[in-house]
N, C-alpha and C positions, 0 to 999 in steps of 0.2 A: 358589460357584454360587448362582444365584438360586433361592430356594425357593418363590416365588409361582407362581401358575398362568400369569400372563402373562409372556412373555419380556421381559427388561430390556435396553434398548439404551442404552449410554453414548456420548455424542458429546463429543469433546474439541475445543473451539474454536468460537466463535460468529461466525467470519468468514462469507464467502459460502458456502463448501462446507458447513460445519457447520450454518449457519442453514437452508439449503435442504434438507438432510437431515432436520433436525428438523421442518420444515414438512411434508415428505412423510410423516413418521411420525405427525404430529399427528392425533388422532382415530382412529387405527388400534388394533388389539388388542395393543398393546405398551406398556410403560412406558418413558419416555424421560427420561434425565438429561443435560442440556446443561451442560457445565462450561466456564467461561472465566475468565481472569484479571481481566477487567473486567466491570462489570454493564451494559455497553452494546455494541451493534454499531456499528462505524464504517464509513461509506461512504468507503472509502479513495481513490477517484478524485478526491475534492475536498479531500484533505488540503492540497494546495499552496495552495488558496484560503484556508484558515484561516491558513496560514503567511504569506500575503501580504495579510492584513487584509481580504479580501473577504467572508469569512463568519465567523460566530461558531462556536465548537466545537460548541455544541448543535445547530447546523443540520445537521450531518452525523453525529450520533450519536443512537442510538435505544435506549431501555432494553430489554434482552432480556426481562425479566419482562413488560413491557407487550405485547411481540409475541405472547407465548404466554399472556396473561392468561385467555383463554377456552378454552384447550386443556388439559383436565384431565389428560391423560396425559403432558404435558410438564412437567418440573420443572427448575429452574435452580439452579445452584450456582456461587458465585464463589470460585475458588481456583486454585492452581497444581498441575497434575498433575506429580508427580516420580517416579512409578514405575508400571510395567506388568508384572504377573505373568501371563504367557501361560498357564502350566499351571494356576494356581489361578483364572484368569479374574477377576482383581481389579486395581484401580488404586489408587494412594495419592495423596491430594490434600492439599496444604498449605493450610489455611484461615488466616484472620487470627489465630486464637487456638489452633488445634490442628491435628493431622494425622489424617485419617480414611482408612479403606479402604472402597472401594465395589465390590461385585460386579457382574459383567455377564454376559449371555448372548452379546451381540454388541457389538463396539466399533468406533466410527468415529473415526479420528484425523484431525482437520482443523485442525491448529494453524498452518497457513499458512507464511510465510517470514519471514526476517530479512534485513537488509542484508548484503551480501557485501563485506567489505573486502579479500578475497584475502590474508589473513594480515598485513596492514599495521597494526600496533598504533597507530602514530602517526596514521594517517588515521582510525582508529576513535576515537581520543581527541580529535582536534581538528576533525573534520568534523561536519556536521549531516545525519543521515538523514531520510527522510520515509516512515516505515512505520506509525507509530502517531499517535494524537491528541496525545499529549504531545510527540512530535517536532515537530509543527506549531506547538504553543504555544511551545515552546522557541525555534524558529527565528524566530517572530514577535517574541518578546521581544528576541531578540538583534539583529534587524534594526533595531528601533526604538531600542534602546540605542546601536547604532553611530551612528545619526544624532544622537542626543542628545550623544554624546561629540564627534562631528565639529563640531557647532555651537558648542561651547565651546573647541575646539582652535585654537591660533594657528599650528600647524605645517602648511603646505600639503601636505607629503608624507604626514603622518599623516592629514590629512583625506581625501586620495585613497585611502589604504588602508582607511579606515573606510567609505567609500562605494563600494568596489569589491567585487563579489560574483562568485565563481567557482562554476559548476555543472559537475560532472563526470558525464558520461553523456548520450548522445544518443538515449535511448529516450523514450517518452511522458512519464514523470515528469520527466526532465531538461529537455525542451524546454518543457513546460507551466510548470514552475517558473521557468525562465529568462525566458520571455515575461511571466509574471505579475509577477515581481520587477522587470523593466524598467519595466513600466507603473506599479507601485507607486512605484518610485524617482523616475521622471521625470514622472509626471502627478499624483501625490498628495502625496508627501513634499516635493517642491520648493516646494509652497505653504506647508507648515508650516515649512520651513527655507529661506527665500529667500536666506539668506547663503551657502548651499552651491552649488557648481557641480553640473552634471548628474552623476548617478551612473553607474557603468559595470558592466554585466553581461557576463560572459564565459562561454561554454559550451565545454567541452573534451570532445572525443570521440576515442577511440584509433583508430578505423577511419576510412575515407575517406567515410563517409556517415552521415546520421541515420536513425533509424527503420528498422532493418535488415529487419524482416519486410514492409515496404511496397514497392510497385512503385517503380521508379527515378524515374518522373515525379513521384510524390507525395513521395519523398525530396527531390528537387530543389526542389519547391514549398515544403516545410517549411523548407528551408535559406534559400530566397529570402525567405519571409515573416518568418523570424526576423531576418534581416539588415535587411529593410525596416523592421522595428520599431525597430532600433537595437542589437540584441544582437550582440556580437562572437563569431563562431563560429570555433573553431580545430579543424580536423580532422586526422586522422592524427598525433595527438600524445597521449602518455600523461603522467600525473603521476608523477614520480620521487621527489619529496620534499615534505614538508609540515612547516611549523614555525610557531611563534608569529609571525604577521604576514606569512607568505609562502607561496606555492605555486610549486614549481619544476617545469618541464616537461622532457621528454626532450631538447629541443634546447638546454637551458641557460637558456631564458628564465625569469626570476623575476618573478612577479606579486605585488605588495604588496597583501595583503588580510588581513582578519580573519574572513572568512566563506567557508567552503567547504561547499557542499551536495553530498553524495555520493549520486549516483543511477546508479552504474555497474554495479549488478547485485544479485541476490538469491540466497539459498540456502535450502534447507529449514530449518524451525524445529528447534532443538535437541531437541524432543520426539521426533524421528525416532530419536535414539540410544537412547531408552528401549525400543525394540523389539529391541535387541541383534542387529541384522542387518547384513550388508555393504550399504552404501549406494551408490547410483549418483552420478554427478557432480552437483555442487551440493547434495550431502547429501540427495538425494531417495530415497524408499523404493520399491523395485521391487514392482509389483503386477501381478496378473493382469488381463485385460480386464474382469473382473467387479468390479474395484477391491479384491478381497481380497488381502491381503499374502501373498506367496509364503512358504511354510513357517510361516505364523502363522494357525492355524485361527480362524475367526470374527472376525478383525480386518481392518477395511477402512481404507484410507488414501485421502484425496481431496484435491483442490486442489493448491496449490503443493508440498506434501510428496510427492505421488505421482509416481513415474516410470513412465510408460506410453508406448510408442512408437506413432505413427500408422502407417497403411498404408505410408508411404514410409520408415519406419524412423527417423523423427525424434521426439524426446520432445515430448509435448504441451506447449505453452507455459504459463508461469505467468500465466494470464489469468483474470479474474473469470468470464467465461462458461464456461470449462473447469471451474472449481471448482464452479460452480452445477450443471452437468450431471452432474459426477462425484458430487457429494453426493446429488443426487436418485436417481441410478442405484444407489448403494450402499444407500440406504434401501429402494428398490424391491426390490433383490436380497435384502435381509434378509427382507422380507415374503414374497417368493416362496420363499425357503428354508424359512421357518417353515411355509408352506402346502404344502411338498413339490413345488413347481414348479421347473423349471430356471431358473438365473440367466441374465440377459442380459449381453451384452458391450457395452463402451462404444463409442459411435459419435458423434463430435463434430459438432454442427450449428453450423457456423461462419457467423455473421451479419456478419462483417467486423470491422474495427478502425478506430479514429479517435483523433485527438489534437488538442487545441486549442493554439494558439500565442499567442493574445492577442486583443485586441479585434477582432472580425470576421475573425479569422485562424484557420484550422484545415485539417486534411486528413482525409479519410475514405475508406475502401475498403469500400464497402457490398457485403456478400455476396461479397467478393473479386472483384467484377465491375465495379462502378460507382465510378469515382473522383470525389471531390468535393474542391474546394479553396476557400479564401477564405470569403466570407460565408455561402454556402449550407452548406458543411461546418460552419461555426461554429454556425449555427442548428440543424442536425441534431444536433450534439453537445449543445447546450443542452437540446433537447427530450428526447433519450434519457436524459440524466443526471437530468433532473427526473422522468422516468417511473420510473427505477430507484430513486430515493430512497424510503426507508421513511417512511410517515406523512404525512398531509395537512398538518400544521403545518409540518413540515420543508420540504415542497415549496413551500408558500406563502411561508415565510420566505426560502428561497433565491431564489425568483422575485422577490420584492420587492427583495432585496439586489442581484440582477443588474440589474434595471431601474434601480434607483437609481445603481449604479455606472456603467451605460452612459450614462445621461442627464447625470450630474453630474461624471463623472470622479473621484468621491469614494469613499473606503472608510472606513466609519464605525467599524470594529472596530480602531482603532489604540490598543490598550490594552496596557500593559506589566504583566502579571500573573505571579505566581509559578506555575510549572508544578506539577502535582499530585504528581508522583513524583520529579522530578529537578531539579537546579540548572540555571540558565539558562546557565552557562558549561560548554561541552563538556569543557574540561580537567578539570573536577571531577566528571564523570559516572561512575557505576559501570559496570562491563561489562554488555553485553546479557545478560539473563537467559535 
C-alpha cells in the first residue's frame, strides 16, 4: 500500500488509453507512474506509412518523458509489467537490469492489443504484422530487400514472387497498407529498379465486403477505389496454408510470394492474463461501465483490452477514440472516487470512422451520418491525422513529407536499416511478448 498522503495511480501502457488517462490526472492531487515497454508513444494509424517508406519512424513517435516534462506529478518508467498482485495492490516490473515492485492505490491497465493469428503458428512465424514501430521498420526493410534480390535474379518466376505482396484483412489497416504498397511498388520503386516489371499487390478478405462497420455504399466505394488503383482484391476467401514462398487460399489457388502482411484481426494484450480472471472473446477483460474491472477492486482496464457492451449489446470496437474516452473516464472516476463522488458510466461519443486507400482516395463516415469518398475524404483524413499527431515538429515533418510525396511521387525514406529489437526475417523472429 502507498504510505504517502497523496493517492498513487499506476498506469500500464502509454498508448492512447494510457496516455489520455495520464494527461487527465496530470496536475491533480495524485502521484502518477506511467509504465511502458518503450520510451515513446507511437501514433499507430500511420505505421503503414513508415512501412511503405513515406515517413520516418521518428515522425510518428514522441518521447513519453517529453510529453510530461512539465507535469511534476507524472513519472515515467520504462519496463515490462509481469505481475499484478490484487490483494497487496502491487505490480512487478522487469527493468533492463533488475526487477522491481511498485505499490499502487489505483491501477489503470491500458496495454492495448496484439495481432491475432487465430492459433496459426505458421502464419505468426512467416507473416508481417503492423502493430508496433518495429513491425513497420521490419516490413520496410523486407520490402526493399525483396526488390534488391529481384533485381539480381535471372529467374522470372522468382522475380514475380519477390515482387508480389499479399495483404490479409479488409479492415482499415489492410486496405491502407495495400493501397500504400501498390503506390510504393509501382510509382517509386519502379524508378529505382527499371529492369523489373510492375509489382503485384493482392488483398485477401474472408467475408464478402471490405470495412465491415461502414455503410454498404462506402464499402463498395472502397472496393472500387482499391481496384482502380491497381490492387487485386479477392473477397470471400480465407488463407488455408502459408509456407516459404507461397500463400494458399481456400479454393486451392496458390500465390507465389515472399511477403504476407497479416491484418486480419487483433486481440487483447497478454497483460490481461495477469489479472487472473475469465476473459471475454478476443482476450478482453470484462469491465463495469465505470471501466473498473469486475471482481477486481481499484483496477481499471481501458482501450483494446476492455470488454464493455454498448446499449445494443455489442462490444465497443478496438478503436483509438474509444481508448481515449475510456482512459479519460477511468482517470476522472478515480478522482471522483478519491473525493467521495459517484463514478460516471461510459458513454461513447462517436465522431465517425475513416480510411485512406491511396493518393486522393479514401472513404469517411463523419458522425455516422455524412458519407465522403475520393479526394474530399482523403483531404479530411489528412487534416484530422495531422491534428491528432503529438508535437509541432512531428506535424511539420509529416506535412512536408506528404506534400513532397504528392508533388513528386517520391518517398525519400528508402533505407534498409536493422530493426531495433528483432531480425528482419520473420522466420527468425521470437514469439510475441
